[in-house]
N, C-alpha and C positions, 0 to 999 in steps of 0.2 A: 844682384840677381833681378832680372824682370819676368814675372809669370804672368803668361797669357791665357786666357780660356780657350780649351782646347777643341769647344763644339763649333764645326763648322761644316757646313754643307755647300757644295757646288750645286749649279742652277741644275746639273744632270742629276746628280741625288736626290735633291727635293724632289724634281719630275718624277724620277723614279719610285721613290717611297708612295707617293701619292698614288701615282697611277697604279703600282700594285696593290694598294689598299682598295682602289676604287674596282678593280677588275676582280677582287675576291669579292666586293660586294656584289657584283655584277653574276657572280660564278652563284652564291648562295639564292639570290633572288629567283634564278633560272633554275634550281633543282626544286624552289618551291614551285614555282609556276608550271613544270613538267609533271608534278604529281598526280595522276588520274585518278580512276574508280577501278584498280584492279581487284579480282576477285579471288586471289590465292591467298594460302597460309601466311604469306610474306608481307600480305599489307599490314602497316602496323595498325590501321583502325580496327583490326581484328583484336588488338591488346587492349591493355589498360594496366594501372598501376592498385594494385588491391593495397588499400590501407588499412583494412580491418579484418580480422580472422571472423570466421563463422559461427553463428550463436544458436541457440537452442530456439530462438524467438522467430517467428515466420515473419518474413520482410512484405510488407503489402505494398508492389509497384505499381505505381499508375505510368503512363506514357510520358506526362511532362516531367514525372521523377526520374524515369529511366532517361531522358535527354539531358537532364541538370545532371545526372552523375556522370555520363559519358563525357561532358562539357568539363568537368572536374578533372576527372581521372583518364580518358581516352589516352592511349599511346601514342597515337598518330600527331593528337593536337599538342600534346607534350613536347614531342619533337618539334613540329614547327612553331610553338614559342619559343623554345630554346633556339632555333634558328633565327628568329627574329633578335632575340637577345644578343646572338653574335655578330648581327648587323650593326647592331646599335653600339657594341663596342668597336667594331672596327671606323663607324663614323666619327667615335671620340677620337680614334689615334687618329683619324683624318684631320679634326678639329685641332691637334696639337700645332700642326704645322702653321696656323692662323697666330697662336699663344707665343708668347716669350718663354724662351727655357732658363730657367735661374739654376744656377748650381753653388753648394758652397762647400767648401773643402779645406781643409787644415792638418796640420801635423807637426813633428817636431822629430827629431833623430840626428844622429852622430854619423858626420860622414868624415872619410878619409880619401886625400886626393894623392896622387903620383903626378908631381908637376913636369917631371922628365916625359911623363907619357902624354903631356898634352902639350908639349914642345917646348919648355921652360928647361933647356939642358943647362950644363955647367957653362958652357960659351955665352948663352944667352943673358944667366945670372952674372957673369964677370961683366957684361956690358954695362951693368947697373951699379959699378963700382963707386961711381961719380955720385950717387944721390945718397948713400949712407956716410956716415960721420968718417972723417980721416981717409977716405975714398978706398977702403977696403972693406970686403965681405965680412961678418961679422962671423964668429967662429960658431959653430953650432948649426949654421943655417944647413937645411938638409931639403932635397926636394919632394920628402913625403910630409903631408901637412894634414891637420885634423880640425874640423870646427863643428860646432853645435848649431844646429839650424832649425829657427820654429817660427813656422809659416801657417798664413790664413789668407783665403782667397773668396771672393763671391765673383761669378762668371754670369754675364748676360749675352744671350743669343735671339735675334729674331730675324723672320723672313719679312720684309716690308713689302715686297710685292712680288708676285711668281705666278705666270699664267698657268702654268699646270697645278698647281695650288688650290687657286680659285676654282679650276674646271673639275679638279678631284673632289672639292667638297662639292659643290653641285652635283655629282654623280654618288655622291654619298648619301645626300639627302634624298635622292630619287629611289635609291636604293632601300632606304628605310621604309618609304611608304612603298614600295614593291612586295618587302618582305611583311609589311603590315596587313597589305590585302592578300599576302598568302595565307599568312594566320586566318584571317576573317574565312577564308575560303576553307581551310581546314575546320573551321567550327560548322561550316554546312556539312561538310564530308561528314564529321560526326552525327551531326542530326540525321541525315539519310541511315547513315548506316544504324545506328541505333534504333531509330525507327522503324527500318526494315525489320531490323531482327526482332523486333517488338512486336509488329504485324504479324511477323511469320510465326512468332510462338502463341499469337492469338488464334491463328487459324489451324495451327495443330490443337491448340487445347478446345477449338470447336469441333474437331474433328476426333477428339476423344471425347465430347460430349454426345455428340452424334450417336459414336461406336458404341457408346453405353446403354443409349435410348434405345438402340435398336436390338441390342444383345438383350434389355429387358422383355423388349416386346416378344422377341424369339423364346424367350424363356417360359413367357405366358403361352405361346402357341404349342411350345414341345407339352409343356404340362396339360394342356387340353387335347393333343394329340394322343399323350400316353393314358390318360384316363379315358378317353372315348375307346380306345384299344383295349384297355381292361374291360371295359364296358361291352367290347363287339360290336360297336357301331362304324370303328373305321379299321381298313387292314394296317396289318403292319408295316407295309412300306409307307404310309403316312408318317407313322412315328419315326421311322428310320430318318426320313426327308427332314423332320422337324428338328432332329437330334444332330443332322449332319450341319443343317443352318446354324443351330445354335452354337454348336464347336467351331464354326468356320468365323461367326461374329465373335467370340471368344479370342480368337486368332487375331483378329483386325482391332480390336480393343488392346492388347496386348502392343502388338506394331505402332500404333497409333499412338500409347503414352509411350514408349519408347522412342518415337520422332520429337514428342513433348519435351522429354526430360533433355534430351541431347539439344533441342533449341533454347533451351533455359540455359545451359551449359554456355551457350555460345552469347547469349546475350548477356549474362553476368561476366564474361570475359572482357565485353566492349566496355562494362559499366563501371568496371572495378568492383565486382561484388565475389567475394571467395564464392568458388565454384559449389562449395558443399553446402552454404547457405540455402536453406528452404525458404522458398519464394512463393510467392503468388501474385498472378496479375490480375491487375482491378478494373481495369478498362475492357469493355467488350470490343467487337467488330464495328468500327465507326463506318458510317455510312452516309454520305450526303452528295447531293447532285452539286455539280460545280456551273458555277456563272457562264455560261458561254465567252469565248473569247477570238478575238482575230489574231491570224499571226502578226498582223502587224503590232496591233496592242502590246502581244508579249514580247516581240522583238525590242519594242522600246523602253519596255520595263527592264528587259536583261542587258542592253547596252548602257542603263545607268546603275544598275546594281551588280552585275557580273564581277566578282573579285578576281578571275583570270584575267579580265578583260581590262579593268584597271591596273591588275599587276602587270598585264604587259604593255599598256601604256605608259606607265612609270619607269619599264624597263626602258623603253626607248628613250626617254628623258637622261633615262642614264646613261645611255649608249652614245645618245650626243653629246653629253658631258664629257663623257672619256675623249670622244673624236677629237672636241675640242682643246682638251687637253694635252692630245698628241700634237696639234696645229699650234700652240701657244707654246712647245717647247722652244720655238725658234726667237720667242720675245725673251730680254734680258730678265735677270733676276737680280733684286737688289736685296742685302742684307747688311745688318749690324750686329757687331760682335763687340763684348768688350770685358774689362776685369778689373778689380781693384783687390788690391790684398796690401800685406805688410809681411815685412822678415824681420827676424833678428837673430843675429849670428853672435856665436861667443859673447852674449850679455850683452853686445852694444845695444845703446838705444833703437828702437825699431825704426823703420822707414816704410812710408809708405808708396805704393807701386801702381801702377795703372796702366792698361791700354784701352783703346777705342778705334774701333775698324770699320769702317765702309767698304763694302764688296760690291762691285756690278759684274756680272758674268755674264756671256751669253758665247752662242757657239758660233763659232767660225765657219770650220769645215766638217760637217757630221750631217749632208744633205741626204745621203741614199738611206741611213738608219731613219731618220725623220721621215722621208717619204715612205720607206716600208711601213712603219707606224702607222702614220695618216691612214693610209691604203688599208692597211689591215681593220682599223676601226670603221672605215668607211664600208668594206664587205660586210662587219658585223651590223651596223646600222641598217644596211641594205637588208641584211637577214631577219633582223626584228620589224621592220617596217611590211617585210611579206608574212611574216609569222600573224602580225597585227590584222592584216587584210585577209588572210586564211582564217581566223578565229572568226571575226565578223561573218564570214561566208558558215562556219561551223555552227554558230550560236542560232543563224537564221534555222538550220538543219534541225540542230535539236528540238529547237521551238515547233517547228512544224511536225516534227515526228513526235515529240511529246503530246501535242494537241490531238494528232490521230489516234495515239493508244489511249487516251482519256475517253474519248469518242467510240472506239470500239471497244473498250472493257465496259463502260457506263451499259452499252447495249448487252454485253454478253451477261452484265448482270440483270438486266430484266429479263434476258431468256432464262436465266438459271431460275430465277425466282418464278417464271411461270411454270419450268418443269417440275419445282418442287411442288407445286401446288396440283399439279395433274396428276404427279406421282403418288401424292398423298391421298386425293381421291381415288384413285386407282386401287391402292392399298384397302382403302376404307370399304368398297365395294367389293372386292375379293374377299375380304375380313368376312361379310355380310352372306356372301354367298356360300361359304365353308360353313358358318354358322347354321345356314340354314340346312348343310346336306346336300346343296344343290353342287358343289364341287368337290374335287380331292385338293388338299393343299399344296400342288405342284404350282399353280397358277399364283398361289398367294406367295410363294417362295419368290418367285419371278417378280411379284409387284414388290415385295421387300429388297431386293437386290436393285429394283429401277430405282427406290425411292433413296436406297444408299447412295448410288450413283449419282443422283439429282443435286443430293444435299451437298456431297463432297464437290460436285462442280460449281456449284453457288459458294460453297466457302471459298473455291480457288478463285473464282470468278471475281468475290469482293477483295481479297488478297492483291491480286492482279490489277484490279481499279485503284485502290488506294496507293499502290506503287507507282503507278501511272501519274496519280495525282501528285505526289511527292516529285517525282522526276520533271514534271511541269512545274512545280515550284523551284526545282534545283536549277533547273534550265532557265528560269527566270530571275534568279541569282536572290530570290527571297524566302529561301527555306527556311533558314532560322528563325526570320520573325513571323512567318504565315504560314507554318506545318500546321497551327491547330484550325485555322481557316481553312485549308486546303482538304483536310480531313474531315471537317464539319464538326468540331468539337466545341 
């Protein structure tokens, strides 16, 4: 009995397996490339993996610490890293097409055969009388036989040359690079989301502090109005105005505190901190003027560092390789299959058995399918080229828009600071006039409201200015490396 290795692939099967793997890699890369910056609750970057329960200790959290925790625990980045591992696994599957496949098998068993079913009926057996002593069939000879078989075998199979395998391996390498840049882009997304949430919480904390300061000032004015009313030096209306102003400011404090608490919960969700953990933000609102840059300078940096641009470039290489794989299906495929084994039947001495088979195969008539595959890959290649060209224009648009936002929000900060200074001077003058008995407290209440509005506008302007600088760094593709520089830390 000759046992042959059963591992054998035709050129069509080899090409199909490699191309399927390559197309799967392309799909994974495309998923990463299309992940944008949605602001809905379904965005995975608003979630995280919470590793530790809440404790009684108050967590002192800086911006750098928040970013570090986000990079460690953010759900969106975890998903991107898992996708990159999946692509690496598929690349290893494509690598196997280059490597030999070696199998070892063995077994022992008892087998019973029906010779009549195999064609050895009584008439055939009678034709072999002459080989038996005396020219007669031995008594007791039956067509039902039994044997004991022990068998061992080593099989070897390898593709020596295949155009689809070579092109598929190139596509797998490009897909791995695309997945790497997709993960890198996800890291930038985490930095932007975490930094934005932290800055928003800082702005909310500043509003709480401003509201409490105004509440304290209103409390002092109310106490003064109440004492003056009891002394008969001011009318009851002034005391009522002071009380209304104080209570309105108390409402503002409650509302600002509630906003801060919710912003902190959102920040905790993004960095993997238990929502019940007590936390204090240690960084104040950063402010630093950004060095002036031209759109051409920032665009050059972006084309060199933008992960989505590099991702799409590698997708182009990947699709070109897939296109080449389809074209190379017309080339012959050379394979080698071999095996060596030993058989031992009914206790007889074992015998070595081997096989060595070289296979050269190529398509004879499969032109419609080959042309269809090639045209489909060509269409996909044209689509990626167009996407790459569109992305260049989109990067230029993002860079110019970000620079305009930085310039505009910087001017808003300057105006906001000037308004706070003017409102502070106005409040000081009105306080002096009321203390001197020149005016009642109505202009003073208006001055307090003007100052509160100016301070809130300044806080919002600083927040928007910092966000615009983060957006510029993101547009340039250097957010993770230089967010501290852009924020002036």
